[in-house]
N, C-alpha and C positions, 0 to 999 in steps of 0.2 A: 504493499500499500503506499502511497505518497500522501504525506501531510503537510499542510502549511499551518503555520501559527503567526497570526499577526499581533504584535504586542506581546512579546515573549517575556513576561514577568516571571514571578515566583512560581505560579502554578503551571506556566507554559513550559518553563526550563524543566520543571520536575516530570511532566508528562512527556515532553520532547525526549528525554533520556530513556523512560520506559519504553517508548516506541521504538527506539534505536535498538535496545536490548532484544526486542522482539523481531528485529530484522527489517523494519520499515524505513523509507526514506523520508527525512524530516527537512522541511525548510522553515526558517523562522525570521522574522524581523525584530530589530532590536534598535533602541535610540543612542546607545552608547558604544563607544570603540571598545571599552573593557569587556563588556558582555559579548560583543561582536566575536572577539578573540577567544573568549571561554567557550562559546558555543562552537566555534570552528575546531577547537581543540578537541571537543567531545565528539566531532563527526557530524554536526548539524550544519547543513547549508544555510548559513546565517548571511543576512544582509542588513545595512542600516537604512532605517527608514522612519523619520519622525513626522507623524501625521499631522502635526501643526505647522509643517513647512511643505513647500510644493513638492509633489512627488518625483522620486528619482527611482524608477524601477529598477530592480536588480539585474545585473547582467545574466544573461543565460537563466532567468527564472522560468521555469516551465509554465505553460498555460493550462495544464490539465493537472488536477489533484483530486484524490478520492475524497478526502476530507480536510476542511478548513476550521480551526479554531480561532474565533476573533476575541482577543482579550485586551483590546485596546479600552482604557479606562475612561469613564464619563466623571471625572474628577469634580468633586463639589466647589472647589477653588477656581475652577474655570467658569468664565461667563456662558451664558446661552449662546452668544454670538460666536465665541471661541469653539464651543463644542459643535456647533452647527458646521462650521468649517472643517473641523477635525474629521467629523463622520462623514461629511460629503466627500472628503479625500479617501477615506477607507473605502467608501461606496465606489468611488471612481476607480479605485485599485481592484476591487473585487469584480467590477463589471468586465473586465478583460480576461476573466478566468473561467474555465469550465470545471465543475466539481459535482460531487454527489450529494453532500450535505454540509451545512454550516452549523455550528454551535456557538453563540455568542454569550460570553460570561458577563453577566449583569450581578445586581445585588439585591438582597431582601431590604436594604436601605430605601429601595423605592416605595416601601410600605410607610405609612404614617404611624406614629406612636400612639397605639391605642390598646386598651385591655381587654383583648379577646383573641380567639383562635383564629388564625387567618390562613386561607388557602389562595391559590392563584385567581379566584373569580371573586374574592371578598370586596374589592374596591372598583369603582368607576375610575376611568382614565383621570379625569380632573382631580381625583384625591391622591394620585400617585405623585412622587418626587419628579418635578419636571425635567431636570437634566438626566437622570437615569431613563426616563421615558423617551425623551429624545433620541438618546442612543439606541435604545431598544427598537424604536419605530424606524430608524434609519436602516439598520441591519435587517430587521425583520421584514422588510419589504423584498428581500431576496427569496427565490424559491427554496423550499427545503431547507429552511433555518429554523432552529430551535433555540430558545433563550433560557439559559439557567440563572436563575437569581440565587447566588450563593449567599449562604449564612456567614457569621464571622469565621475566618479561616485561621486554623491552627495546625501544628505539625512541626517536625524538624525543630529549629530554633525558636519557633513562635510558640510560647508557653504562656498562658493567661496571667499566672501569678507574677511572671517578671515584669509586667507593666504597672504594678502597684506597689512595688518595693518602695519603702519610705514615703508612700503617698496614702491619702485617705481613699477608699473605696465607696462612691456614692451610688453605685449600681447593683449593689449586692443582692437586692431584693427582687431584681428582674429575672424572669427565666432566661436561659441562655439557648440562643438560637445560634448554634455553631456546627461547624462541619470539618472534619478532619482532611489534610490534604491528600492521604492516601484514598479516601472515599471519593473525593472530587476526581481524582485522576481515573479512578475505576469507573465512575459514572459517566465522565466524559468518553472514555474508550468504549464503554458498552452502549452509550447513546449513538455513537456512530455507526456502529455494526449491527444494532438491533432496531427494529422499527419503534418509532415514537408517534404516539397518536395525538398530541397536543403541540400547540406552540410554545408555551410557557411552562416552566417547570421551577418550583422551589426545591433547593439543595441544601437540606438541613438534617441534623441528626434527628432521629425520631423521639428521642428522649430530652427533656427541657429542665434539668436540676436549676435551682437558683444560682446565679453567678457566684455569690458568696461560697457556696459549696465547692464550685470549680476552682476558684481561687485557692481554698484551703487544700484541695486535693492536689493540685498542681504544684502547690508550694512544698507540700510534703514530699510529693514524689520526686520533684527536681531539685530540692534544696534551696527555694528561695525564701527570702523573709515575707512575713505576713504584712498586709497594709497596716499603716499607723492606726487605722480604726475603719470600721464598717458604719458608714452613715447612710442607710437607705432612703435617701431624698428623692431619688429617681427611681421610682418603684412602679412603673406602669407594667401591666401583666400581658405583654405581647407574646404569643406562641405561634410560630410560623410552621405550617404542617407541609411535609413533603411526600404523603401518601401518593399523589400522582405519579412521581417518578419511579418510586418504590414499587409500585404495582405495575406500572408499563414494563419496567426491566426485570421484574421478578428479583429484586436486589436485595442481598442480605449485607447491611452495613458492617464494615470491619469494627468500626467504633460507634456503637449506638448511643452512647452517651458521653458528653464531654467529660464526665468523671474519668473516663477510660484514656483520655489523650495522654 
């Protein structure tokens, strides 16, 4: 198989190396010379492309791919105008390619902070975060495209307790809507090769312990200090469900709970 990753960040680099080990051909765009050289060293056909700048197509980039992973971020610090230009360039890039399926990585940050269980159909478009929605709608125009709304990403060196050392934790009373990197990679790979019946999928662990419990468990497991205090002032009870993807792929999570990360 021939894969293309546009915006090869943390998730992209991890899954690219898995695909390489399986014997696939992997192409990937990056914005930095440092990562370009690292990807090349790993055996990935890397090319530099910043989608905030005019397109400079990679030399000898194939026009035919089996699967394309789009992981270009819709960063909140960017303006709507900047994001419109960014995703227009991504769309123009994709328009010149032939492919079987696209998966676009978005975020459950698209949902408002409410105290209820949420699935993919819980909100009207005008209730969703506008910048992420712009990105989803831009890439979603392409045929055979599916959108993965990822929960909070952890795994490898991303350990929840690490971010609260010598700090107060104000979100400990919230349910955790997290996902492990290894499950994300498996769900991407399976989503490419298996039929998907819907356009949009949440990608979140099936279990939702309180964040305080996750902080305490990861601090104990990895030897980090606990926060200076837990002050549960930000305690809305949002639970994002991922039954749709789990059922479509008949998937068993490697990490069913963030307590296991």
